C-alpha angles and dihedrals in degrees: 000000000000093000094065102040098094091286128130120234093254094055091044091050092049091050094050089048090052092052092045093053092045089054091048091048089053093059115105130181090328092081091061091062099037126106103257095211093049091047093051092047089050091051093044092052092045100044106020123094137182123219111232115242118208114220108201094180094066132077123202135178114207121193110218105178107278095354128079116205118199122200110197129197116254109263118258118253093216 
C-alpha cells in the first residue's frame, strides 16, 4: 500500500489521483453506456483510501485464533 511505504499522505493521495485519472482517460465508448453510480463506486473502492486513526482512549481485546491481542490505552501523563 502506498500510504505505508515511507510516503506521506499528500504524496500517497497525489499518486492515487494520478492512477485514477489515468484509468478514466483510458476509458473509451464503454463509459458512455456504463451506470455512473456503479462506475463511481468501483473507482472509489479501487482508488480511495482511509487514513487510520489511533484512538488511545479505547481498549479492545481481539481474538485471533489461539492468540489474544490486547490494545491498551496510552498511560496518562498526570
